[in-house]
C-alpha positions in Angstrom: 54.5 -2.1 -0.4 53.4 -4.9 1.8 50.6 -5.0 4.3 51.4 -4.7 8.0 51.4 -8.1 9.7 48.1 -8.9 11.4 47.9 -10.1 15.0 46.0 -13.4 15.2 42.8 -13.0 17.2 43.9 -15.5 19.8 47.0 -13.4 20.5 45.3 -10.0 20.9 44.8 -8.7 24.4 41.2 -9.3 25.6 39.3 -6.2 26.7 37.8 -6.3 30.2 34.0 -6.6 30.3 31.9 -3.9 31.9 31.3 -6.0 35.0 35.1 -6.8 35.3 35.9 -3.1 35.1 33.3 -2.1 37.7 34.5 -4.7 40.2 38.1 -3.7 39.5 37.5 0.0 40.0 35.3 -0.5 43.1 37.9 -2.9 44.7 40.8 -0.6 43.9 39.2 2.6 45.2 37.8 0.7 48.2 41.2 -0.6 49.2 42.8 2.9 48.7 40.0 4.5 50.8 40.7 1.9 53.6 44.4 2.7 53.4 43.6 6.4 53.8 41.6 5.8 56.9 44.7 4.1 58.4 46.9 6.9 57.3 44.9 9.8 58.5 44.1 8.0 61.8 47.9 8.0 62.5 48.4 11.5 61.3 50.6 10.4 58.4 50.9 11.5 54.8 51.7 9.7 51.5 52.9 10.7 48.1 51.3 11.6 44.8 48.3 13.9 44.6 46.8 12.1 47.5 49.7 13.2 49.6 49.3 16.7 48.4 45.6 16.7 49.2 46.3 15.2 52.7 48.9 17.9 53.5 46.5 20.6 52.3 43.7 19.0 54.4 45.9 19.0 57.5 47.0 22.6 56.9 43.7 24.1 56.1 41.1 21.9 57.7 39.3 21.3 54.4 38.0 17.8 53.6 40.5 15.5 51.9 37.8 14.3 49.5 37.1 17.8 48.2 40.7 18.8 48.0 41.7 15.5 46.3 39.1 15.9 43.6 40.1 19.5 42.9 43.9 18.9 42.7 43.4 16.2 40.1 41.4 18.3 37.7 44.4 19.6 35.7 45.7 16.1 35.1 42.6 14.8 33.2 43.7 16.7 30.1 47.1 14.9 30.1 45.4 11.6 30.6 43.1 12.3 27.6 45.8 13.6 25.3 48.5 11.1 26.1 46.7 7.9 27.1 43.1 8.2 25.8 39.5 8.9 26.6 38.8 5.5 28.1 41.6 5.9 30.6 40.6 9.4 31.5 37.0 8.5 32.1 37.9 5.5 34.3 40.4 7.7 36.2 37.7 10.4 36.7 35.3 7.8 38.1 38.0 6.3 40.4 38.9 9.7 41.8 35.3 10.6 42.3 34.6 7.3 44.1 37.7 7.7 46.3 36.7 11.3 47.2 33.2 10.0 48.3 34.5 7.0 50.1 37.0 9.1 52.1 34.0 11.0 53.5 32.2 7.9 54.8 34.8 5.2 55.5 36.1 6.9 58.7 32.7 6.4 60.2 32.8 2.7 59.4 36.3 1.8 60.8 37.9 2.5 64.2 41.1 1.4 65.9 41.6 0.8 69.6 45.3 0.0 69.0 47.3 0.7 65.9 51.1 0.7 66.0 52.4 3.5 63.6 55.0 1.3 62.0 52.6 -1.6 61.4 50.0 0.9 60.3 52.3 2.4 57.7 53.2 -1.0 56.3 49.5 -2.1 56.3 48.6 1.1 54.5 51.3 0.5 51.9 50.2 -3.1 51.3 46.5 -2.3 51.0 47.0 0.8 48.9 49.5 -1.0 46.6 47.0 -3.8 46.0 44.3 -1.3 45.2 46.4 0.7 42.8 47.4 -2.5 41.0 43.7 -3.3 40.5 43.1 0.1 39.1 46.1 0.0 36.8 45.1 -3.4 35.4 41.7 -2.1 34.6 43.1 0.9 32.7 42.6 3.5 35.5 44.5 5.3 38.1 43.9 7.7 41.0 44.9 10.7 38.9 47.7 13.2 39.1 51.1 11.6 39.2 49.6 8.2 38.5 48.7 9.4 35.1 52.1 10.8 34.4 53.8 7.6 35.8 51.7 5.3 33.6 52.4 7.6 30.6 56.2 7.5 31.1 56.1 3.7 31.6 54.1 3.2 28.4 56.3 5.6 26.3 59.9 5.2 27.6 59.8 2.2 29.9 60.5 4.1 33.0 58.8 2.2 35.8 55.7 3.9 37.2 56.9 3.2 40.8 60.1 5.1 40.2 58.3 8.2 38.9 56.1 8.2 42.0 59.0 7.9 44.3 60.6 11.0 42.8 57.3 13.0 43.3 57.0 11.5 46.8 60.4 13.0 47.7 59.0 16.5 47.1 55.8 15.8 49.1 57.7 14.6 52.1 60.1 17.5 52.0 57.0 19.8 52.3 55.5 17.5 55.0 58.4 18.4 57.4 56.7 21.9 57.7 53.3 20.4 58.5 53.6 17.3 60.7 56.2 16.1 63.2 59.5 14.7 61.9 58.7 11.2 63.3 55.4 11.1 61.5 57.1 12.1 58.2 59.7 9.3 58.6 57.0 6.7 59.3 55.0 8.0 56.3 58.0 7.4 54.1 57.9 3.7 55.1 54.3 3.4 53.9 55.0 5.2 50.6 58.0 2.9 50.1 55.9 -0.2 50.5 53.3 1.2 48.0 55.8 1.9 45.4 57.8 -1.3 45.7 54.6 -3.3 45.3 53.8 -1.3 42.1 57.4 -1.5 40.8 57.7 -5.3 41.2 54.1 -6.2 40.2 53.0 -3.9 37.4 54.3 -4.6 34.0 52.3 -4.6 30.8 54.0 -7.7 29.5 52.8 -9.6 32.5 49.2 -8.6 32.1 47.7 -8.0 28.7 44.0 -7.5 29.2 42.9 -3.8 28.7 
């Protein structure tokens, strides 16, 4: 029996430093929180567990941050079992930061004029960039993001496509909560988010962990 081939040190993925991870997680969650301010200002929704939390927030009046944190709790076990403790801890931190930011960011940003179509596209671009930063630092915003990354790692099914499927269910439910026009505009924002992830997130393009 021969030994397994060893990967030369120069070819091994470099692990992010603590400072690199901190800035990546803060940047990613900050961008996502800014996107949420735009989204909720326009009365729109999005996909994934964030979309579920927004719908529940609209329907019940409860704070998005509290609902978002709670709905993600069941997914941490999947993240731990399927992807690892490091990923789960980073995801827990990211979700907690976004929940807190969502409470305070609306008081820091206001809009005199914001076209809904432009706002949906801007939300998609900002949030997509934030999610890419989180993914590249071994984190996510929980929920379907964990499932999407797991499927991409295991079977090669793009994370963006998994999220699109889940989004379809969220938007179907949204027709019962917000006006039809708002749902259609929301779909545009979600499409931009997922296209950015689909075309820019691949492990073979970015090897740091």
